[in-house]
N, C-alpha and C positions, 0 to 999 in steps of 0.2 A: 136344785140351783135355779135362782130366778132368771127369767129370760134375759134381763138386762145386766146380769152379773158377769164380770170379766171371767174367762174360763179358768184363771189361776187364782181367783179370790179365795176359794176353799183351801187351796194349797198354802196360801199366805196365812190363813187362820190356823192351819195345822202347824206351821212353823212357829207361830206365836204360842200355841199350846205347848210345844216342846220347850221353848224358852221359859214359859211360866212354871212348868213342872220339873224341869232340870236346869235351874239357874246356874250360870257359870260365872265365877269371879276370877279375875286375873290380877295378880299383884306380885311384884318383885320376882318375876319369872316363874311363878307358881300358879297353876290352874287348880282351883278348888270347886268341886261340884258334888251334888248328892251321890252317894254310893248306891249301887244296886246289889241284888242278891249274888251276882257273879263277880263282883269287883275284886275280891281277893284272888279268885282264879285268874282274872285278867292280869293283875299285877304280877302274879307268879310267871305268867307267860311273857310279859314284857321284860321282866328281869332276865329270863332265859335269852331272849333276843338281844338285849343290851349286853349281856355277858358274852355273846358271840360276836360282838363288835358292831352290831347294827345300831346306827344312830338315827334311823328313819322311823323310829317309834318313840313315844314319850318316855321319859324317865319316870318310873313309878316311885313316888315318894311316901306312899303309905296310906292307910285308912285310919281315920280318927273318928270314932263314933259313927255318925251317919254321913260323913264326908270323905271323899277321896282327894288326894293331892297328887298332881302330876307336874312334871317339868313342862313349861310352855315351849312350844315349837314355833319359831317365827316363820312367817310366810303367808301367802294367800290361801284361804280355805273357804268353806261355806259357799255362798253364791258367787264369789269371785272365781271359784274353781272351774265354773263352766267355761270361762274364756280361755284359760290356760291349756285346756285339753282339745282345743280346736285343731291345733297343728299335729302333724305326724310325730313331731318331737314330743309333744305332751302326751299323745296317745301311747306311743311306744314306751316312754319313760314310766308311765303308770303300770303298764303290763309287766315290765321288767322288775319294777319295785315289788309288785305283788308276788311275782315268782321268787324273788330273793327272800321275801319274808316267809313264804311257804316252805322253801328249802331249808332255811335256818331254823324254823320251828318244828321241823319234822321229828326231831329226836327229843323234844321236850317230854318230860314225864309229868302229867298233871297230878295235882295233889289228890289224895284219896277222897277228899270231900269236895272235889271240883263241882262247880255249878255252871252250867252252860247257858249262854244268853239266847240260844236257839236250839232246837232239837238236833241231836247228833244224827248224821246221815250215814247209813251203812254204805260200804263200797270199797273196792280195791284201791290201795294207795291213798288212803285217807290222810289228810294233813289237818292242821288247825287253821280254820278259815275265819276271816274277819267278819263275814256275814253282812256287811253293809259298805262294800268298797265302791261307792259312787264318787264322782269328782269332788263333791263337797267335803268328803272325809280325807282327801289327800291334801298335803301341804305342798304348795307350788312356789317355785322361784323361776320367773322368766320362762314359762311354758315347760318347766321341768318338774316332775313329781319327785319330791325329796322326802316325804314323810307320809305316814298313814296313822290317823288318830281315831278316837271314839270306837273302842273295841268292845262295846256292850254286847254284841251278838256273837262273840267268840264261841266256836263250836267245832268239833271234829266232823270232817266231811271230805269227799273227793275234791280235788282241785277245781273241777268244773263248777262246783257249787259257787265259788267266788267269781270265777271267770264269767259264767252265765249272768250273774247279777251285774257285773261290771259292763258287759256288752249291752245290756238293756239301756244303760245310762250313757255309756261312752259313744256308742255307734251314732246316734241313739236309735234304738228300735222303738220308735215312737212316731207320732203323726208329724206331718210337715209343720203344722201350727206349733206344736211343742218344740220342734227342732229350732224354729226361728225365734219364738217369743220366750221360751223358757231357757233353752240352751244357748240362745243368742247367736246362732250361726247366721252370718249374713245371707247365705244361700243354703238350701236344703242339701246336706252332705250326701256323698255316695256311701250309703250305710254298709253295703256289702264290702266295699273296699276297706272301710274302717274296721269292720269285723275281721277281715283277713289280716290287716296290719296289727291289730291287738293280739290275735291268736298267734301270729308268727313271732311277735316280740316276746310273748310269754314262753312259747316254745314247748315242744315235746308233749303235746296233748294228744290223746287218742282221737280218732275221727268222731265227730258228733254232729247231730242235726241242730243247727243254731236255733231254729224256731221252737223245736220241742224242748231244748235245754232251757231257753230263756222263759218260755211260758210255764214250764214246770217250776222254775225258780220263783216266778211271780206267784204262782199258786201256793208255794210254801210260805211266802211272805204273807199272803192273805190268811192262811191258816194260823200262823203265829199271831198276827194282829187280832184275829177273832178270839183266840184263846186268851191273850193278855187283856183285851177289852172286857171279856166276860168276867175276868177276875178283878176288874176295876182298876187295872194298872194304867197309870198315866205316863206319857201323853197318848198312849194307844187308844184308850177309851174315848178321848176327845176326837182323835183322828177318825175313828170308826163312826162316831156320831156325826161327823162332818162329811161323811161320804167317801172315805178312803177306799173301802172295799169295792164300791161301785166303780170308782175310777180305775182300780186295778183290773177289774174284769173288762172294762173298756179297753185297757191297754192290751190285754190278752187277745181280745177280739180283733183289734187293729193288727197286731203282729201276725195272727193266723190268716187274716184276710189279705196280707201283703207278703206272703211267703215268697213270691217271685222276686221281690225286691231285695231279699235278704240272703 
């Protein structure tokens, strides 16, 4: 990174790479975007959740050639999601929504030819995890999480797999600069209090070390990005070229160095 470059410029370029390689079109209440290797598996899972009465995930409308079609969910997402999760209401609603989805999907039977978006993680009490439950992938109405979209990283894993990922971004377990400029908190939040709020709202988790769980989860993200980039898969190849792995290792180092805050 150049000395005079804004600290988040590389992140902006990564977002642009995602839009370039996974363009999304929205028309007449339908989202159309490129299908991935695991899209048919994701649609099967979404049909299961919708069949159990969950309206907090997109309606899967099918795969046609290289494109998938999903029902559009109205509300704030993407960059707007950072603002809605500042409050305890936003924080707890996201945790409860994640728990509701985990519980409802627990009895889903994957197809025999299921393709996972991330490696399956062995462990007791595995559920089907979203794999990317950051504030940007929730749908928000007035500081309330009402939906969860972009299921590309669906995979079986213990519940903590998703919870640890979420804590990294919701607490956030990140530097003061990131908390203010990226997450848009007017003041650096009490990260430990937000961790406790999220974990309590999710409920019934075994005791775990927050720092170890979150840093292990980031390392899993690094490993997956390395693997996908090596295969030339986009946008991961561009992200890695733009320094995403180095930034992730910096995040790990910051969390481990600030264990006392967390």
